[in-house]
Structure formats: C-alpha cells, structure tokens
Biopython code that builds the backbone (N, CA, C, O; Angstrom):
import numpy as np
from Bio.PDB.StructureBuilder import StructureBuilder

atoms = [
    (1, "UNK", "N", (1.495, -7.758, 0.286)),
    (1, "UNK", "CA", (0.193, -7.328, -0.189)),
    (1, "UNK", "C", (0.463, -5.875, -0.699)),
    (1, "UNK", "O", (1.004, -4.961, -0.076)),
    (2, "UNK", "N", (-0.116, -5.863, -2.182)),
    (2, "UNK", "CA", (-0.240, -4.700, -2.965)),
    (2, "UNK", "C", (-1.064, -3.363, -2.262)),
    (2, "UNK", "O", (-2.293, -3.295, -2.262)),
    (3, "UNK", "N", (-0.411, -2.596, -1.824)),
    (3, "UNK", "CA", (-1.585, -1.503, -1.429)),
    (3, "UNK", "C", (-1.523, -0.104, -2.465)),
    (3, "UNK", "O", (-0.606, 0.713, -2.545)),
    (4, "UNK", "N", (-2.857, -0.131, -3.237)),
    (4, "UNK", "CA", (-3.130, 0.485, -4.311)),
    (4, "UNK", "C", (-4.626, 1.180, -3.509)),
    (4, "UNK", "O", (-5.490, 0.629, -2.827)),
    (5, "UNK", "N", (-4.453, 2.628, -3.954)),
    (5, "UNK", "CA", (-5.761, 2.905, -3.938)),
    (5, "UNK", "C", (-6.821, 2.773, -4.699)),
    (5, "UNK", "O", (-6.753, 3.080, -5.890)),
    (6, "UNK", "N", (-7.713, 2.403, -4.267)),
    (6, "UNK", "CA", (-9.212, 1.406, -4.840)),
    (6, "UNK", "C", (-9.514, 2.604, -5.776)),
    (6, "UNK", "O", (-9.765, 2.368, -6.958)),
    (7, "UNK", "N", (-9.502, 4.087, -5.233)),
    (7, "UNK", "CA", (-10.567, 4.946, -6.276)),
    (7, "UNK", "C", (-9.565, 5.105, -7.688)),
    (7, "UNK", "O", (-10.042, 5.513, -8.748)),
    (8, "UNK", "N", (-8.081, 4.714, -7.535)),
    (8, "UNK", "CA", (-7.330, 5.310, -8.464)),
    (8, "UNK", "C", (-7.695, 3.527, -9.661)),
    (8, "UNK", "O", (-7.984, 3.607, -10.855)),
    (9, "UNK", "N", (-7.589, 2.452, -9.053)),
    (9, "UNK", "CA", (-7.868, 1.284, -9.734)),
    (9, "UNK", "C", (-9.462, 1.680, -10.480)),
    (9, "UNK", "O", (-9.730, 1.576, -11.677)),
    (10, "UNK", "N", (-10.454, 2.192, -9.289)),
    (10, "UNK", "CA", (-11.949, 2.227, -10.073)),
    (10, "UNK", "C", (-12.117, 3.118, -11.272)),
    (10, "UNK", "O", (-13.020, 3.043, -12.105)),
    (11, "UNK", "N", (-10.772, 4.268, -11.229)),
    (11, "UNK", "CA", (-10.716, 5.017, -12.413)),
    (11, "UNK", "C", (-10.319, 4.499, -13.440)),
    (11, "UNK", "O", (-10.923, 4.788, -14.473)),
    (12, "UNK", "N", (-9.297, 3.663, -13.498)),
    (12, "UNK", "CA", (-8.641, 3.231, -14.714)),
    (12, "UNK", "C", (-9.661, 2.008, -15.212)),
    (12, "UNK", "O", (-9.717, 1.655, -16.390)),
    (13, "UNK", "N", (-10.374, 1.477, -14.261)),
    (13, "UNK", "CA", (-11.460, 0.657, -14.748)),
    (13, "UNK", "C", (-12.397, 0.943, -15.770)),
    (13, "UNK", "O", (-12.599, 0.343, -16.826)),
    (14, "UNK", "N", (-12.884, 1.847, -15.345)),
    (14, "UNK", "CA", (-13.983, 2.748, -15.937)),
    (14, "UNK", "C", (-13.433, 3.663, -16.996)),
    (14, "UNK", "O", (-14.160, 3.943, -17.949)),
    (15, "UNK", "N", (-12.268, 4.134, -16.922)),
    (15, "UNK", "CA", (-11.583, 4.731, -18.148)),
    (15, "UNK", "C", (-11.411, 3.589, -19.413)),
    (15, "UNK", "O", (-11.434, 3.768, -20.631)),
    (16, "UNK", "N", (-11.274, 2.648, -18.809)),
    (16, "UNK", "CA", (-11.338, 1.487, -20.035)),
    (16, "UNK", "C", (-12.433, 0.855, -20.399)),
    (16, "UNK", "O", (-12.333, 0.183, -21.425)),
    (17, "UNK", "N", (-13.473, 0.872, -19.848)),
    (17, "UNK", "CA", (-14.609, 0.607, -19.977)),
    (17, "UNK", "C", (-15.466, 1.748, -20.948)),
    (17, "UNK", "O", (-16.249, 1.384, -21.825)),
    (18, "UNK", "N", (-15.201, 3.062, -20.660)),
    (18, "UNK", "CA", (-15.799, 4.071, -21.170)),
    (18, "UNK", "C", (-15.285, 4.700, -22.600)),
    (18, "UNK", "O", (-15.900, 5.511, -23.293)),
    (19, "UNK", "N", (-13.707, 3.984, -22.920)),
    (19, "UNK", "CA", (-13.068, 4.548, -23.453)),
    (19, "UNK", "C", (-12.849, 6.227, -23.871)),
    (19, "UNK", "O", (-12.754, 6.861, -24.922)),
    (20, "UNK", "N", (-12.830, 6.522, -22.479)),
    (20, "UNK", "CA", (-12.681, 7.862, -22.819)),
    (20, "UNK", "C", (-12.575, 8.715, -21.130)),
    (20, "UNK", "O", (-13.311, 8.294, -20.238)),
    (21, "UNK", "N", (-11.864, 9.587, -20.919)),
    (21, "UNK", "CA", (-11.431, 10.172, -19.722)),
    (21, "UNK", "C", (-12.751, 10.759, -19.196)),
    (21, "UNK", "O", (-13.345, 10.387, -18.184)),
    (22, "UNK", "N", (-13.176, 11.898, -20.184)),
    (22, "UNK", "CA", (-14.430, 12.536, -20.136)),
    (22, "UNK", "C", (-15.546, 11.516, -19.275)),
    (22, "UNK", "O", (-15.756, 11.703, -18.076)),
    (23, "UNK", "N", (-16.183, 10.485, -20.007)),
    (23, "UNK", "CA", (-16.688, 9.503, -19.829)),
    (23, "UNK", "C", (-16.685, 8.567, -18.554)),
    (23, "UNK", "O", (-17.558, 7.866, -18.043)),
    (24, "UNK", "N", (-15.702, 8.760, -18.320)),
    (24, "UNK", "CA", (-15.209, 7.798, -17.139)),
    (24, "UNK", "C", (-15.460, 8.753, -15.700)),
    (24, "UNK", "O", (-15.738, 8.322, -14.581)),
    (25, "UNK", "N", (-15.245, 10.336, -16.167)),
    (25, "UNK", "CA", (-15.147, 11.165, -14.670)),
    (25, "UNK", "C", (-16.525, 11.341, -14.754)),
    (25, "UNK", "O", (-17.152, 11.536, -13.712)),
    (26, "UNK", "N", (-17.087, 11.303, -15.810)),
    (26, "UNK", "CA", (-19.281, 11.461, -15.526)),
    (26, "UNK", "C", (-19.460, 10.459, -14.695)),
    (26, "UNK", "O", (-19.932, 10.594, -13.566)),
    (27, "UNK", "N", (-18.943, 8.935, -15.408)),
    (27, "UNK", "CA", (-19.588, 7.874, -14.681)),
    (27, "UNK", "C", (-19.254, 8.002, -13.054)),
    (27, "UNK", "O", (-20.225, 7.910, -12.303)),
    (28, "UNK", "N", (-17.954, 8.207, -12.470)),
    (28, "UNK", "CA", (-17.450, 8.410, -11.508)),
    (28, "UNK", "C", (-17.882, 9.547, -10.688)),
    (28, "UNK", "O", (-17.631, 9.459, -9.487)),
    (29, "UNK", "N", (-18.435, 10.513, -11.073)),
    (29, "UNK", "CA", (-18.871, 11.740, -10.416)),
    (29, "UNK", "C", (-17.492, 12.524, -10.054)),
    (29, "UNK", "O", (-17.587, 13.277, -9.084)),
    (30, "UNK", "N", (-16.441, 12.466, -10.585)),
    (30, "UNK", "CA", (-15.489, 13.112, -10.600)),
    (30, "UNK", "C", (-14.819, 14.036, -11.752)),
    (30, "UNK", "O", (-15.417, 14.045, -12.828)),
    (31, "UNK", "N", (-13.948, 14.611, -11.668)),
    (31, "UNK", "CA", (-13.317, 15.712, -12.648)),
    (31, "UNK", "C", (-12.523, 14.864, -13.747)),
    (31, "UNK", "O", (-11.798, 13.955, -13.343)),
    (32, "UNK", "N", (-12.614, 15.095, -14.984)),
    (32, "UNK", "CA", (-11.803, 14.584, -16.106)),
    (32, "UNK", "C", (-9.955, 14.595, -15.651)),
    (32, "UNK", "O", (-9.042, 13.882, -16.066)),
    (33, "UNK", "N", (-9.958, 15.684, -14.682)),
    (33, "UNK", "CA", (-8.475, 15.999, -14.164)),
    (33, "UNK", "C", (-8.183, 14.725, -13.529)),
    (33, "UNK", "O", (-7.276, 13.958, -13.852)),
    (34, "UNK", "N", (-9.211, 14.534, -12.402)),
    (34, "UNK", "CA", (-9.211, 13.578, -11.511)),
    (34, "UNK", "C", (-8.860, 12.212, -11.906)),
    (34, "UNK", "O", (-8.088, 11.431, -11.350)),
    (35, "UNK", "N", (-9.466, 12.081, -12.819)),
    (35, "UNK", "CA", (-9.418, 10.413, -13.830)),
    (35, "UNK", "C", (-7.928, 10.687, -14.129)),
    (35, "UNK", "O", (-7.116, 10.038, -13.469)),
    (36, "UNK", "N", (-7.437, 11.627, -15.101)),
    (36, "UNK", "CA", (-5.962, 11.889, -15.342)),
    (36, "UNK", "C", (-5.235, 11.597, -14.565)),
    (36, "UNK", "O", (-4.543, 10.583, -14.655)),
    (37, "UNK", "N", (-5.190, 12.589, -13.383)),
    (37, "UNK", "CA", (-4.379, 12.323, -11.960)),
    (37, "UNK", "C", (-4.351, 10.932, -11.402)),
    (37, "UNK", "O", (-3.325, 10.379, -11.009)),
    (38, "UNK", "N", (-5.323, 10.506, -11.397)),
    (38, "UNK", "CA", (-5.247, 9.003, -10.660)),
    (38, "UNK", "C", (-4.791, 7.773, -11.888)),
    (38, "UNK", "O", (-4.546, 6.632, -11.497)),
    (39, "UNK", "N", (-4.711, 8.093, -13.261)),
    (39, "UNK", "CA", (-3.770, 7.106, -13.940)),
    (39, "UNK", "C", (-2.671, 7.739, -13.801)),
    (39, "UNK", "O", (-1.853, 6.825, -13.699)),
    (40, "UNK", "N", (-2.031, 8.846, -13.719)),
    (40, "UNK", "CA", (-0.607, 9.215, -13.725)),
    (40, "UNK", "C", (-0.201, 8.608, -12.117)),
    (40, "UNK", "O", (0.918, 8.097, -12.070)),
    (41, "UNK", "N", (-0.819, 8.610, -11.092)),
    (41, "UNK", "CA", (-0.501, 7.965, -9.798)),
    (41, "UNK", "C", (-0.093, 6.348, -10.120)),
    (41, "UNK", "O", (0.979, 5.842, -9.789)),
    (42, "UNK", "N", (-1.168, 5.665, -10.826)),
    (42, "UNK", "CA", (-0.934, 4.554, -11.313)),
    (42, "UNK", "C", (0.458, 3.941, -12.321)),
    (42, "UNK", "O", (0.943, 2.810, -12.359)),
    (43, "UNK", "N", (0.846, 5.236, -13.099)),
    (43, "UNK", "CA", (1.660, 5.097, -14.280)),
    (43, "UNK", "C", (2.875, 5.346, -13.183)),
    (43, "UNK", "O", (3.907, 4.706, -13.386)),
    (44, "UNK", "N", (2.841, 6.025, -12.302)),
    (44, "UNK", "CA", (4.078, 6.179, -11.628)),
    (44, "UNK", "C", (4.684, 5.317, -11.103)),
    (44, "UNK", "O", (5.900, 5.131, -11.138)),
    (45, "UNK", "N", (3.582, 4.494, -10.373)),
    (45, "UNK", "CA", (3.996, 3.153, -9.732)),
    (45, "UNK", "C", (4.220, 1.959, -10.794)),
    (45, "UNK", "O", (5.138, 1.156, -10.631)),
    (46, "UNK", "N", (3.471, 1.895, -11.722)),
    (46, "UNK", "CA", (3.620, 0.810, -12.379)),
    (46, "UNK", "C", (4.349, 0.694, -14.317)),
    (46, "UNK", "O", (4.647, -0.210, -15.099)),
    (47, "UNK", "N", (4.343, 1.937, -14.317)),
    (47, "UNK", "CA", (4.680, 2.183, -15.565)),
    (47, "UNK", "C", (3.386, 2.413, -16.816)),
    (47, "UNK", "O", (2.181, 2.232, -16.641)),
    (48, "UNK", "N", (4.062, 2.853, -18.063)),
    (48, "UNK", "CA", (2.925, 3.238, -18.903)),
    (48, "UNK", "C", (1.946, 2.258, -18.969)),
    (48, "UNK", "O", (2.244, 1.076, -19.143)),
    (49, "UNK", "N", (0.305, 2.816, -18.791)),
    (49, "UNK", "CA", (-0.607, 1.873, -18.878)),
    (49, "UNK", "C", (-1.539, 2.034, -20.144)),
    (49, "UNK", "O", (-2.254, 1.108, -20.530)),
    (50, "UNK", "N", (-1.491, 3.176, -20.721)),
    (50, "UNK", "CA", (-2.294, 3.327, -21.889)),
    (50, "UNK", "C", (-1.469, 4.470, -23.290)),
    (50, "UNK", "O", (-1.131, 5.653, -23.244)),
    (51, "UNK", "N", (-1.401, 3.559, -24.284)),
    (51, "UNK", "CA", (-1.062, 4.212, -25.199)),
    (51, "UNK", "C", (-2.008, 5.007, -26.286)),
    (51, "UNK", "O", (-3.010, 4.479, -26.768)),
    (52, "UNK", "N", (-1.585, 6.308, -26.608)),
    (52, "UNK", "CA", (-2.802, 6.854, -27.563)),
    (52, "UNK", "C", (-2.298, 6.612, -28.766)),
    (52, "UNK", "O", (-1.189, 6.078, -28.764)),
    (53, "UNK", "N", (-2.778, 6.842, -29.782)),
    (53, "UNK", "CA", (-2.708, 6.172, -31.436)),
    (53, "UNK", "C", (-4.073, 6.732, -31.979)),
    (53, "UNK", "O", (-5.204, 6.292, -31.774)),
    (54, "UNK", "N", (-3.707, 7.735, -32.669)),
    (54, "UNK", "CA", (-4.643, 8.623, -33.781)),
    (54, "UNK", "C", (-6.052, 8.237, -33.035)),
    (54, "UNK", "O", (-6.860, 7.373, -33.375)),
    (55, "UNK", "N", (-6.103, 9.115, -31.940)),
    (55, "UNK", "CA", (-7.518, 9.357, -31.318)),
    (55, "UNK", "C", (-8.014, 8.080, -30.426)),
    (55, "UNK", "O", (-9.013, 7.956, -29.719)),
    (56, "UNK", "N", (-7.100, 7.308, -30.679)),
    (56, "UNK", "CA", (-7.567, 5.815, -29.548)),
    (56, "UNK", "C", (-6.803, 5.724, -29.032)),
    (56, "UNK", "O", (-5.665, 6.008, -29.404)),
    (57, "UNK", "N", (-7.294, 5.056, -27.386)),
    (57, "UNK", "CA", (-6.498, 4.616, -26.409)),
    (57, "UNK", "C", (-6.252, 3.116, -26.508)),
    (57, "UNK", "O", (-7.157, 2.394, -26.927)),
    (58, "UNK", "N", (-5.340, 2.721, -26.226)),
    (58, "UNK", "CA", (-4.788, 1.094, -26.430)),
    (58, "UNK", "C", (-4.207, 0.817, -24.797)),
    (58, "UNK", "O", (-3.491, 1.682, -24.294)),
    (59, "UNK", "N", (-4.514, -0.278, -24.110)),
    (59, "UNK", "CA", (-3.679, -0.640, -23.306)),
    (59, "UNK", "C", (-2.404, -1.324, -23.402)),
    (59, "UNK", "O", (-2.355, -2.426, -23.950)),
    (60, "UNK", "N", (-1.304, -0.742, -22.892)),
    (60, "UNK", "CA", (-0.127, -1.701, -23.058)),
    (60, "UNK", "C", (-0.349, -3.018, -22.248)),
    (60, "UNK", "O", (-1.404, -3.358, -21.712)),
    (61, "UNK", "N", (0.849, -3.705, -22.255)),
    (61, "UNK", "CA", (0.832, -5.068, -21.827)),
    (61, "UNK", "C", (0.633, -5.046, -20.250)),
    (61, "UNK", "O", (0.061, -5.929, -19.611)),
    (62, "UNK", "N", (1.127, -4.038, -19.798)),
    (62, "UNK", "CA", (1.221, -3.650, -18.456)),
    (62, "UNK", "C", (-0.001, -3.278, -17.839)),
    (62, "UNK", "O", (-0.201, -3.516, -16.648)),
    (63, "UNK", "N", (-0.944, -2.637, -18.659)),
    (63, "UNK", "CA", (-2.285, -2.021, -18.675)),
    (63, "UNK", "C", (-2.928, -3.072, -18.629)),
    (63, "UNK", "O", (-3.717, -3.195, -17.692)),
    (64, "UNK", "N", (-2.794, -4.250, -19.696)),
    (64, "UNK", "CA", (-3.601, -5.669, -19.474)),
    (64, "UNK", "C", (-3.736, -6.634, -17.864)),
    (64, "UNK", "O", (-4.612, -7.254, -17.263)),
    (65, "UNK", "N", (-2.557, -6.351, -17.712)),
    (65, "UNK", "CA", (-2.339, -7.015, -16.482)),
    (65, "UNK", "C", (-3.017, -6.315, -15.356)),
    (65, "UNK", "O", (-3.872, -6.824, -14.631)),
    (66, "UNK", "N", (-2.580, -5.165, -15.281)),
    (66, "UNK", "CA", (-3.643, -4.139, -14.332)),
    (66, "UNK", "C", (-4.946, -4.206, -14.371)),
    (66, "UNK", "O", (-5.541, -4.042, -13.306)),
    (67, "UNK", "N", (-5.810, -4.493, -15.747)),
    (67, "UNK", "CA", (-7.039, -4.624, -15.420)),
    (67, "UNK", "C", (-7.389, -5.643, -15.383)),
    (67, "UNK", "O", (-8.541, -5.657, -14.949)),
    (68, "UNK", "N", (-6.787, -7.234, -15.761)),
    (68, "UNK", "CA", (-6.844, -8.196, -15.162)),
    (68, "UNK", "C", (-7.081, -8.308, -13.394)),
    (68, "UNK", "O", (-7.996, -8.799, -12.733)),
    (69, "UNK", "N", (-5.857, -7.640, -13.019)),
    (69, "UNK", "CA", (-5.832, -7.593, -11.145)),
    (69, "UNK", "C", (-7.054, -7.114, -10.629)),
    (69, "UNK", "O", (-7.605, -7.626, -9.655)),
    (70, "UNK", "N", (-7.616, -5.875, -11.430)),
    (70, "UNK", "CA", (-8.746, -4.793, -11.115)),
    (70, "UNK", "C", (-10.143, -6.155, -11.076)),
    (70, "UNK", "O", (-11.012, -6.351, -10.226)),
    (71, "UNK", "N", (-9.884, -6.785, -12.202)),
    (71, "UNK", "CA", (-11.269, -7.845, -12.601)),
    (71, "UNK", "C", (-11.505, -8.643, -11.366)),
    (71, "UNK", "O", (-12.566, -8.759, -10.753)),
    (72, "UNK", "N", (-9.982, -9.341, -11.015)),
    (72, "UNK", "CA", (-9.644, -10.398, -9.750)),
    (72, "UNK", "C", (-10.282, -9.484, -8.671)),
    (72, "UNK", "O", (-11.381, -9.809, -8.222)),
    (73, "UNK", "N", (-9.733, -8.487, -8.276)),
    (73, "UNK", "CA", (-10.258, -8.040, -6.932)),
    (73, "UNK", "C", (-11.829, -7.744, -6.655)),
    (73, "UNK", "O", (-12.453, -7.870, -5.602)),
    (74, "UNK", "N", (-12.236, -7.347, -7.822)),
    (74, "UNK", "CA", (-13.880, -7.138, -8.296)),
    (74, "UNK", "C", (-14.394, -8.186, -7.988)),
    (74, "UNK", "O", (-15.322, -8.065, -7.188)),
    (75, "UNK", "N", (-14.012, -9.800, -8.504)),
    (75, "UNK", "CA", (-14.757, -10.820, -8.372)),
    (75, "UNK", "C", (-14.334, -11.393, -6.904)),
    (75, "UNK", "O", (-14.969, -12.390, -6.562)),
    (76, "UNK", "N", (-13.562, -11.012, -6.181)),
    (76, "UNK", "CA", (-13.101, -11.593, -4.742)),
    (76, "UNK", "C", (-13.999, -10.780, -3.949)),
    (76, "UNK", "O", (-14.565, -11.369, -3.028)),
    (77, "UNK", "N", (-14.247, -9.552, -4.114)),
    (77, "UNK", "CA", (-15.309, -8.436, -3.344)),
    (77, "UNK", "C", (-16.466, -9.218, -3.550)),
    (77, "UNK", "O", (-17.109, -9.459, -2.529)),
    (78, "UNK", "N", (-16.840, -9.619, -4.483)),
    (78, "UNK", "CA", (-18.219, -10.204, -4.529)),
    (78, "UNK", "C", (-18.188, -11.297, -3.885)),
    (78, "UNK", "O", (-18.945, -11.270, -2.914)),
    (79, "UNK", "N", (-17.563, -12.361, -4.033)),
    (79, "UNK", "CA", (-17.329, -13.439, -3.188)),
    (79, "UNK", "C", (-17.201, -13.435, -1.835)),
    (79, "UNK", "O", (-17.793, -14.282, -1.166)),
    (80, "UNK", "N", (-16.612, -12.724, -1.409)),
    (80, "UNK", "CA", (-16.524, -12.330, 0.268)),
    (80, "UNK", "C", (-17.960, -11.373, 0.763)),
    (80, "UNK", "O", (-18.375, -11.409, 1.921)),
    (81, "UNK", "N", (-18.645, -10.485, -0.393)),
    (81, "UNK", "CA", (-19.744, -10.148, 0.179)),
    (81, "UNK", "C", (-21.060, -11.613, 0.577)),
    (81, "UNK", "O", (-21.823, -11.834, 1.517)),
    (82, "UNK", "N", (-20.758, -12.260, -0.622)),
    (82, "UNK", "CA", (-21.771, -13.428, -0.877)),
    (82, "UNK", "C", (-21.547, -14.445, 0.501)),
    (82, "UNK", "O", (-22.395, -15.047, 1.160)),
    (83, "UNK", "N", (-20.416, -14.396, 0.618)),
    (83, "UNK", "CA", (-19.784, -15.562, 1.930)),
    (83, "UNK", "C", (-20.459, -14.874, 3.143)),
    (83, "UNK", "O", (-21.290, -15.548, 3.753)),
    (84, "UNK", "N", (-20.204, -13.624, 3.564)),
    (84, "UNK", "CA", (-20.657, -12.732, 4.735)),
    (84, "UNK", "C", (-22.128, -13.295, 4.601)),
    (84, "UNK", "O", (-22.516, -14.068, 5.477)),
    (85, "UNK", "N", (-22.865, -12.998, 3.694)),
    (85, "UNK", "CA", (-24.131, -13.083, 4.067)),
    (85, "UNK", "C", (-24.832, -14.136, 4.198)),
    (85, "UNK", "O", (-25.815, -14.182, 4.937)),
    (86, "UNK", "N", (-24.402, -15.136, 3.479)),
    (86, "UNK", "CA", (-24.579, -16.480, 3.654)),
    (86, "UNK", "C", (-24.806, -17.298, 5.092)),
    (86, "UNK", "O", (-25.748, -17.988, 5.482)),
    (87, "UNK", "N", (-23.584, -16.937, 5.690)),
    (87, "UNK", "CA", (-23.682, -17.237, 7.188)),
    (87, "UNK", "C", (-24.293, -16.219, 7.825)),
    (87, "UNK", "O", (-24.522, -16.613, 8.968)),
    (88, "UNK", "N", (-24.686, -15.086, 7.678)),
    (88, "UNK", "CA", (-25.658, -14.264, 8.187)),
    (88, "UNK", "C", (-27.113, -14.692, 8.717)),
    (88, "UNK", "O", (-28.064, -14.607, 7.940)),
    (89, "UNK", "N", (-27.315, -15.192, 10.152)),
    (89, "UNK", "CA", (-28.504, -15.624, 10.206)),
    (89, "UNK", "C", (-29.846, -14.522, 10.160)),
    (89, "UNK", "O", (-30.991, -14.940, 10.334)),
    (90, "UNK", "N", (-29.555, -13.097, 9.907)),
    (90, "UNK", "CA", (-30.422, -12.195, 10.105)),
    (90, "UNK", "C", (-30.814, -11.527, 8.556)),
    (90, "UNK", "O", (-31.495, -10.528, 8.322)),
    (91, "UNK", "N", (-30.250, -12.289, 7.768)),
    (91, "UNK", "CA", (-30.239, -12.008, 6.301)),
    (91, "UNK", "C", (-31.054, -13.081, 5.364)),
    (91, "UNK", "O", (-30.672, -14.244, 5.493)),
    (92, "UNK", "N", (-31.919, -12.895, 4.617)),
    (92, "UNK", "CA", (-32.549, -14.133, 3.950)),
    (92, "UNK", "C", (-33.901, -13.856, 3.114)),
    (92, "UNK", "O", (-34.402, -12.803, 3.507)),
    (93, "UNK", "N", (-34.454, -14.306, 2.357)),
    (93, "UNK", "CA", (-35.703, -14.339, 1.879)),
    (93, "UNK", "C", (-36.760, -14.619, 2.791)),
    (93, "UNK", "O", (-36.669, -15.503, 3.642)),
    (94, "UNK", "N", (-37.819, -13.851, 2.631)),
    (94, "UNK", "CA", (-39.036, -14.256, 3.496)),
    (94, "UNK", "C", (-40.298, -14.154, 2.709)),
    (94, "UNK", "O", (-40.775, -13.111, 2.265)),
    (95, "UNK", "N", (-40.741, -15.254, 2.599)),
    (95, "UNK", "CA", (-42.390, -15.071, 1.923)),
    (95, "UNK", "C", (-43.383, -15.360, 2.786)),
    (95, "UNK", "O", (-43.364, -16.199, 3.687)),
    (96, "UNK", "N", (-44.628, -14.311, 2.337)),
    (96, "UNK", "CA", (-45.913, -14.610, 3.199)),
    (96, "UNK", "C", (-46.418, -14.237, 2.369)),
    (96, "UNK", "O", (-46.002, -13.384, 1.585)),
    (97, "UNK", "N", (-48.051, -15.130, 2.342)),
    (97, "UNK", "CA", (-49.161, -15.172, 1.589)),
    (97, "UNK", "C", (-50.252, -14.689, 2.811)),
    (97, "UNK", "O", (-50.358, -15.132, 3.955)),
    (98, "UNK", "N", (-50.912, -13.764, 2.226)),
    (98, "UNK", "CA", (-51.923, -13.206, 3.270)),
    (98, "UNK", "C", (-53.347, -12.239, 2.409)),
    (98, "UNK", "O", (-53.288, -11.540, 1.397)),
    (99, "UNK", "N", (-54.182, -12.469, 3.035)),
    (99, "UNK", "CA", (-55.281, -11.711, 2.404)),
    (99, "UNK", "C", (-54.718, -9.966, 2.404)),
    (99, "UNK", "O", (-54.002, -9.459, 3.268)),
    (100, "UNK", "N", (-55.073, -9.534, 1.631)),
    (100, "UNK", "CA", (-54.509, -8.000, 0.890)),
    (100, "UNK", "C", (-54.785, -7.227, 2.494)),
    (100, "UNK", "O", (-53.816, -6.608, 2.934)),
    (101, "UNK", "N", (-55.940, -7.251, 3.274)),
    (101, "UNK", "CA", (-55.980, -6.429, 4.221)),
    (101, "UNK", "C", (-54.870, -6.485, 5.096)),
    (101, "UNK", "O", (-54.193, -5.514, 5.432)),
    (102, "UNK", "N", (-54.639, -8.163, 5.606)),
    (102, "UNK", "CA", (-53.652, -8.039, 6.505)),
    (102, "UNK", "C", (-52.185, -7.872, 6.242)),
    (102, "UNK", "O", (-51.331, -7.470, 7.033)),
    (103, "UNK", "N", (-51.976, -8.415, 4.453)),
    (103, "UNK", "CA", (-50.757, -8.425, 4.263)),
    (103, "UNK", "C", (-50.398, -6.689, 4.216)),
    (103, "UNK", "O", (-49.321, -6.344, 4.700)),
    (104, "UNK", "N", (-51.093, -5.884, 3.772)),
    (104, "UNK", "CA", (-50.556, -4.032, 4.106)),
    (104, "UNK", "C", (-50.690, -3.934, 5.451)),
    (104, "UNK", "O", (-50.420, -2.762, 5.712)),
    (105, "UNK", "N", (-50.976, -4.553, 6.520)),
    (105, "UNK", "CA", (-51.195, -4.158, 7.857)),
    (105, "UNK", "C", (-49.750, -4.697, 8.545)),
    (105, "UNK", "O", (-49.118, -3.991, 9.330)),
    (106, "UNK", "N", (-49.359, -5.915, 8.179)),
    (106, "UNK", "CA", (-48.136, -6.794, 8.194)),
    (106, "UNK", "C", (-47.080, -5.629, 7.709)),
    (106, "UNK", "O", (-46.247, -5.172, 8.492)),
    (107, "UNK", "N", (-47.196, -5.184, 6.318)),
    (107, "UNK", "CA", (-46.187, -4.673, 5.569)),
    (107, "UNK", "C", (-45.834, -3.632, 6.598)),
    (107, "UNK", "O", (-44.703, -3.597, 7.082)),
    (108, "UNK", "N", (-46.770, -2.791, 6.939)),
    (108, "UNK", "CA", (-46.622, -1.556, 7.408)),
    (108, "UNK", "C", (-46.091, -1.833, 8.748)),
    (108, "UNK", "O", (-45.184, -1.051, 9.032)),
    (109, "UNK", "N", (-46.352, -2.671, 9.645)),
    (109, "UNK", "CA", (-45.635, -2.981, 10.654)),
    (109, "UNK", "C", (-43.806, -2.953, 10.483)),
    (109, "UNK", "O", (-42.855, -2.252, 10.827)),
    (110, "UNK", "N", (-44.100, -4.265, 9.688)),
    (110, "UNK", "CA", (-42.335, -4.568, 9.482)),
    (110, "UNK", "C", (-41.665, -3.528, 9.051)),
    (110, "UNK", "O", (-40.560, -3.390, 9.574)),
    (111, "UNK", "N", (-42.044, -2.569, 8.087)),
    (111, "UNK", "CA", (-41.512, -1.829, 7.506)),
    (111, "UNK", "C", (-41.025, -0.524, 8.601)),
    (111, "UNK", "O", (-40.050, 0.223, 8.517)),
    (112, "UNK", "N", (-42.110, -0.589, 9.632)),
    (112, "UNK", "CA", (-41.668, 0.549, 10.883)),
    (112, "UNK", "C", (-40.504, -0.085, 11.412)),
    (112, "UNK", "O", (-39.473, 0.575, 11.540)),
    (113, "UNK", "N", (-40.553, -1.340, 11.747)),
    (113, "UNK", "CA", (-39.635, -1.997, 12.633)),
    (113, "UNK", "C", (-38.233, -2.005, 11.999)),
    (113, "UNK", "O", (-37.198, -1.513, 12.449)),
    (114, "UNK", "N", (-38.439, -2.689, 10.831)),
    (114, "UNK", "CA", (-36.939, -3.396, 10.203)),
    (114, "UNK", "C", (-36.211, -2.571, 9.514)),
    (114, "UNK", "O", (-35.027, -2.268, 9.659)),
    (115, "UNK", "N", (-37.295, -2.082, 8.450)),
    (115, "UNK", "CA", (-36.393, -1.183, 7.680)),
    (115, "UNK", "C", (-35.904, 0.226, 7.908)),
    (115, "UNK", "O", (-35.088, 0.777, 7.169)),
    (116, "UNK", "N", (-36.575, 0.905, 9.220)),
    (116, "UNK", "CA", (-36.120, 2.085, 9.457)),
    (116, "UNK", "C", (-34.594, 1.796, 10.369)),
    (116, "UNK", "O", (-33.911, 2.748, 10.747)),
]
sb = StructureBuilder()
sb.init_structure("model")
sb.init_model(0)
sb.init_chain("A")
sb.init_seg("    ")
for serial, (resi, resn, name, xyz) in enumerate(atoms, 1):
    if name == "N":
        sb.init_residue(resn, " ", resi, " ")
    sb.init_atom(name, np.array(xyz, "f"), 0.0, 1.0, " ", f" {name:<3s}", serial, name[0])
structure = sb.get_structure()
C-alpha cells in the first residue's frame, strides 16, 4: 500500500482544478507556499508532476497518473461512506405528516433530543 499524505494529494488536485497555486491555497485555506511545498513533496517522491509553459501549467504523464489515482481514491471514499451508512440502522430518512401545531411541537422535541 502506498502511504501518501492526503493533504499533499488534496493540494495537488485542487491546484489542478483551480489552475493556480494561489487559488488552490485560497480554496484549501492554506498559504500558497504550503501548496507549493506539498507539490514539492509529491515531486520528490514521484518525479516531475507539473510543467510550466508560457504562464500555463501542464501535467506531465506522471502528473496525469497521480491525478487519476487521486480521483480513484475520492470515489473509493464515497463508496465506503455510502456502504457504511447503508448498513447503519440508525440512519435514514423519516417522513411525517402532521397538523402544523403538532409538527412544530414534535420537531422541537426531536431536535432537542436527537440533533444535540
């Protein structure tokens, strides 16, 4: 199993989506220097990921493979979350039809007991 820091991968994906280190940093809530550092860590491990040409950034073949891997990981995370909630008897949708005054009272009791 490959052990890669998920924050580095997230910075790489966001940089690719936003096409800018600065916009990626803003989206992630970190500094531009941190995004650059995360990509440097990945490039130290995997080789060159991004090439700058005339003010534009292009992914290298290795960068494209890593981006595909990140997408696969994201999809796997979503599938896991779905599978875990499908089998959880304490989760699901509830529908109630009541007169307004009863509904407001029931919701108040529900929200105080369950949502807290």
